[in-house]
Every structure is written in structure tokens, then in C-alpha cells.
C-alpha positions in Angstrom: 17.9 -29.2 2.3 21.3 -28.3 3.8 23.0 -29.4 0.6 20.6 -27.2 -1.5 21.4 -24.2 0.7 25.1 -24.9 0.5 25.0 -25.1 -3.3 23.1 -21.8 -3.4 25.6 -20.1 -1.1 28.6 -21.5 -3.0 27.9 -18.9 -5.7 28.2 -16.1 -3.1 24.8 -14.6 -4.0 23.8 -11.0 -3.1 20.1 -12.2 -3.0 18.9 -15.7 -1.9 15.3 -16.7 -2.6 14.0 -19.3 -0.1 10.5 -20.7 -0.4 9.6 -22.6 2.8 12.9 -24.3 2.9 12.4 -25.7 6.5 8.7 -26.7 6.2 9.5 -30.4 6.4 11.7 -30.1 9.5 10.6 -30.7 13.1 10.5 -27.7 15.4 13.9 -28.2 17.0 15.7 -28.6 13.7 13.7 -25.8 12.1 14.8 -23.4 14.9 18.4 -24.5 14.5 18.3 -23.9 10.8 16.8 -20.5 11.4 19.7 -19.6 13.6 22.2 -21.0 11.1 20.7 -19.1 8.2 20.9 -15.9 10.2 24.5 -16.6 11.1 25.4 -17.3 7.4 23.6 -14.3 6.2 25.4 -12.1 8.6 28.8 -13.5 7.7 28.1 -13.4 3.9 26.3 -10.0 3.9 23.6 -11.0 1.6 19.8 -10.5 1.5 17.2 -13.3 1.8 13.7 -13.2 0.5 12.1 -15.9 2.7 8.6 -17.3 2.2 7.0 -18.9 5.2 3.6 -19.7 6.7 5.0 -19.6 10.2 4.5 -16.3 11.9 7.1 -17.0 14.6 9.7 -17.9 11.9 8.9 -14.8 10.0 9.4 -12.6 13.1 12.6 -14.4 14.1 14.3 -14.2 10.7 13.1 -10.8 9.4 13.9 -7.2 9.5 10.7 -6.6 7.5 7.7 -8.8 6.9 5.5 -8.3 3.9 2.1 -9.9 4.5 0.1 -10.8 1.4 -3.7 -11.0 1.2 -5.4 -13.9 -0.6 -7.1 -13.9 -4.0 -5.6 -11.9 -5.6 -2.4 -11.8 -3.7 -1.7 -8.2 -2.8 0.5 -6.5 -0.1 -1.8 -6.3 2.9 0.7 -5.1 5.5 4.4 -4.3 5.8 5.7 -4.8 9.3 9.2 -3.6 10.5 10.9 -6.0 12.9 13.2 -4.0 15.1 14.6 -6.8 17.2 18.4 -6.8 17.9 21.0 -8.9 16.0 22.5 -11.4 16.5 19.3 -13.3 17.2 19.4 -16.4 19.3 17.0 -18.9 20.7 16.6 -16.7 23.8 14.9 -14.1 21.7 11.9 -16.3 21.3 11.3 -16.1 25.0 11.1 -12.3 25.2 8.0 -10.1 25.5 9.1 -8.1 22.5 9.1 -11.2 20.3 5.7 -12.3 21.6 4.3 -8.9 20.9 5.5 -8.9 17.3 4.2 -12.5 16.8 0.8 -11.4 18.1 0.8 -8.2 16.0 1.6 -10.1 12.8 -1.0 -12.8 13.6 -3.6 -10.1 14.1 -2.7 -8.5 10.7 -2.9 -11.9 9.1 -6.4 -12.6 10.4 -7.5 -9.2 9.2 -6.0 -9.8 5.7 -7.9 -13.0 5.4 -11.2 -11.3 6.4 -11.0 -9.0 3.4 
């Protein structure tokens, strides 16, 4: 996975599309890769469209979360993530992070009841 990301970044993209790139990783390595992608994004000044099924990962990585509803897929909610940068592992232990994770989880449950 690191090699694929490195190849994509070698072209110095303005937009990087990532579809669950860390899904196969254990939690520790996934968290490390999340921090690394944020560091690289900040250094390269590019935008990432990141698809994930992990609410905590979405909150940690995002400035905005677009939540899709099922069948047919439509935008159910757009949530702004106003957490400070740079983001580190310590952020995951804050009340603000937990509040956002809970809010996004609630919106997700609501979207799947539609």
C-alpha cells in the first residue's frame, strides 16, 4: 500500500483519490498511516477524497465528511470537522473528537433507517 501511495504522490497531484487504502491494516498501523497521510498532504498542499467505513478515521482525516445514504446512494449529511491541525494521536483522546465521532455515527444510523 505504501508503494501505491508513493507512486501516486510522485506525480505531485492536486487531488488524490483514496478508496479504503488502509482497510487491511491493523489498528496501530492504520493510525500511523493516517498520521502520515495528513503529514504528506500538509507538506504537498493537495486535496484527498478519502473513502472509508471507519467513522473515527473519517473524523481524524477530514475537514469535511460527506455521508452517503444507501440504495440509491445520495448525500445524507455533510459534516464540517473543525478540529485543529496538525492532528496527532493525542487528538483521538479528546472530548471534541469523541463528540464528532458520536455525531457522525448518529447521522450514519439515521441515514440507514431511511
